[in-house]
C-alpha positions as CSV (number, residue, x, y, z in Angstrom):
1,M,75.9,108.5,93.2
2,A,78.5,105.7,92.9
3,S,79.9,104.1,96.0
4,L,82.9,102.2,96.9
5,S,80.7,99.3,97.8
6,M,80.5,98.4,94.1
7,A,83.7,96.4,94.8
8,S,82.5,92.8,94.4
9,H,85.7,90.8,94.6
10,T,87.4,92.3,97.7
11,F,87.4,90.3,100.9
12,I,88.9,89.9,104.3
13,N,87.7,86.3,104.3
14,V,87.3,84.8,100.8
15,P,83.9,83.1,100.5
16,N,83.9,79.4,99.7
17,D,82.3,80.0,96.3
18,K,85.2,82.4,95.4
19,M,88.1,80.2,96.5
20,A,88.7,78.9,93.0
21,D,89.5,82.5,92.0
22,Y,91.8,83.2,94.9
23,A,95.4,82.9,93.6
24,F,98.1,81.2,95.5
25,G,101.2,83.3,96.4
26,Y,104.7,81.8,96.2
27,N,107.2,82.0,99.0
28,P,111.0,82.4,98.3
29,A,111.3,78.6,97.9
30,G,108.7,78.6,95.2
31,E,106.1,76.8,97.3
32,P,102.4,77.9,97.0
33,V,101.2,79.8,100.1
34,R,98.1,81.6,101.3
35,V,98.0,84.6,103.6
36,N,98.5,83.3,107.2
37,P,96.2,84.2,110.0
38,G,97.8,86.3,112.7
39,M,97.3,89.1,115.2
40,L,95.6,92.1,113.4
41,D,95.8,90.2,110.1
42,A,92.6,91.7,108.7
43,E,93.7,95.2,109.6
44,T,97.3,95.0,108.3
45,Y,97.5,92.5,105.5
46,G,94.2,90.6,105.3
47,I,92.5,92.2,102.3
48,K,92.3,90.2,99.2
49,S,91.3,92.0,96.0
50,T,91.3,92.1,92.2
51,I,92.8,94.5,89.8
52,K,89.2,95.6,88.8
53,D,88.3,96.4,92.3
54,M,91.6,98.2,93.0
55,T,91.3,100.3,89.9
56,H,87.7,101.2,90.9
57,F,89.1,102.3,94.3
58,M,91.8,104.3,92.6
59,A,89.4,106.0,90.2
60,A,87.2,107.0,93.2
61,N,90.2,108.5,94.9
62,M,91.2,110.5,91.7
63,G,87.7,112.0,91.4
64,L,86.8,110.1,88.3
65,M,83.3,109.2,89.5
66,P,80.6,111.0,91.5
67,L,80.4,109.9,95.1
68,A,78.2,110.6,98.0
69,N,79.4,113.6,100.1
70,N,80.3,111.5,103.1
71,I,82.4,109.1,101.0
72,Q,84.1,112.0,99.2
73,Q,84.9,113.6,102.6
74,V,86.6,110.4,103.8
75,L,88.7,110.2,100.6
76,D,89.6,113.9,100.8
77,N,90.7,113.5,104.4
78,N,93.2,110.8,103.3
79,R,94.9,113.4,101.2
80,K,95.4,115.9,104.0
81,G,98.8,115.9,105.8
82,Y,98.3,115.4,109.5
83,Y,101.9,114.2,110.2
84,Q,105.3,114.9,108.7
85,A,107.9,112.2,108.6
86,S,111.4,112.3,107.1
87,T,110.5,111.8,103.5
88,F,106.7,112.0,103.3
89,T,103.6,113.6,104.7
90,Q,101.1,110.9,106.0
91,G,102.2,108.6,103.2
92,L,102.1,111.2,100.5
93,G,105.3,112.0,98.8
94,A,107.0,114.0,96.1
95,F,107.4,113.0,92.5
96,E,111.1,112.2,92.7
97,L,112.0,108.5,92.5
98,D,114.7,108.8,95.3
99,T,112.1,110.3,97.7
100,L,109.6,107.6,96.9
101,L,112.2,104.8,97.4
102,K,113.3,106.3,100.7
103,G,109.6,106.6,101.9
104,N,108.9,103.0,101.0
105,S,112.2,101.6,102.2
106,I,112.5,98.7,104.7
107,D,113.8,101.2,107.3
108,V,110.6,103.3,107.0
109,V,108.3,100.4,106.9
110,L,109.8,98.4,109.8
111,K,111.5,100.9,112.1
112,T,110.0,103.6,114.2
113,Q,110.2,107.0,112.5
114,P,110.2,110.4,114.2
115,I,107.2,112.4,113.2
116,Q,106.0,116.0,113.6
117,I,102.3,116.7,114.1
118,N,101.0,119.4,111.8
119,N,98.9,121.7,114.0
120,Q,96.7,122.4,111.0
121,P,96.4,119.6,108.4
122,T,97.7,120.5,105.0
123,P,95.0,121.2,102.5
124,V,93.7,118.5,100.1
125,S,96.1,118.4,97.1
126,D,95.6,116.8,93.7
127,N,99.2,117.4,92.5
128,I,100.7,114.7,94.7
129,W,101.9,111.1,94.4
130,V,99.7,108.9,96.5
131,N,101.1,105.4,97.1
132,K,100.9,102.4,99.3
133,T,102.8,99.2,99.3
134,G,101.6,95.9,100.8
135,A,103.1,92.5,101.1
136,T,103.2,89.2,102.9
137,N,105.4,86.1,102.4
138,G,103.9,85.1,99.1
139,F,102.2,88.3,97.8
140,G,103.2,91.9,96.9
141,G,101.1,94.8,95.9
142,Y,101.4,98.5,95.1
143,I,99.0,101.2,94.3
144,A,100.2,104.7,93.1
145,Y,98.3,107.5,91.5
146,I,98.4,111.2,90.8
147,P,95.0,112.8,91.1
148,A,95.9,115.9,89.1
149,K,97.1,113.7,86.2
150,K,94.2,111.3,86.5
151,S,96.8,108.6,86.1
152,G,97.7,105.7,88.3
153,V,98.9,102.1,88.5
154,V,98.0,99.0,90.5
155,I,100.4,96.1,90.8
156,L,99.3,92.8,92.3
157,A,101.8,90.0,92.3
158,N,101.6,86.5,93.8
159,K,105.3,86.8,94.8
160,N,106.7,89.3,97.3
161,H,109.0,91.4,95.1
162,P,111.0,94.0,97.1
163,N,109.2,97.4,97.7
164,T,112.0,99.2,95.7
165,E,111.3,97.1,92.6
166,R,107.5,97.7,92.8
167,V,108.0,101.4,93.3
168,K,110.5,101.6,90.4
169,A,108.1,99.7,88.1
170,A,105.2,102.0,89.0
171,Y,107.3,105.1,88.6
172,K,108.5,104.0,85.1
173,I,104.9,103.2,84.1
174,L,103.5,106.5,85.3
175,E,106.4,108.5,84.0
176,S,105.9,107.1,80.5
177,T,102.2,108.0,80.6
178,M,102.9,111.6,81.6
179,T,105.6,112.2,78.9
180,H,103.4,111.0,76.0
């Protein structure tokens, strides 16, 4: 069975022998920056990864590789809806661009949102848009995939482009792969 531990270029703390591969980000003034240490940095923005490792993670989440039962259960649990917010269920959203943009807006990301607890989690669904943005002062990332379509995209940038621009770019890429 394959495991997610095959990722070999994903770190919380980049080892000294990998620092030459660790790209600088660029702040709004165009100055090179690294991710700054801070409270809960490892838990919130501290992961550094490569496209290869992120696409491996995405493939595992889309069921494109056999996994040990316990790992598969964890990934399945991430596609159950435990909470309902205004535009999404536990980070899972509809396929409409407007809904994706609202669910990834600055208001949703930075402001408290009312939620409703689902007494029974929604079942695991493959016909959903799974997405997650992430950014710091000098970096921006986005992963989006649709398990039922076995299609997804990973965007890693060494500049913090607005969430809306990352979501629009991914939507355009995925939309083009599903219409051809």
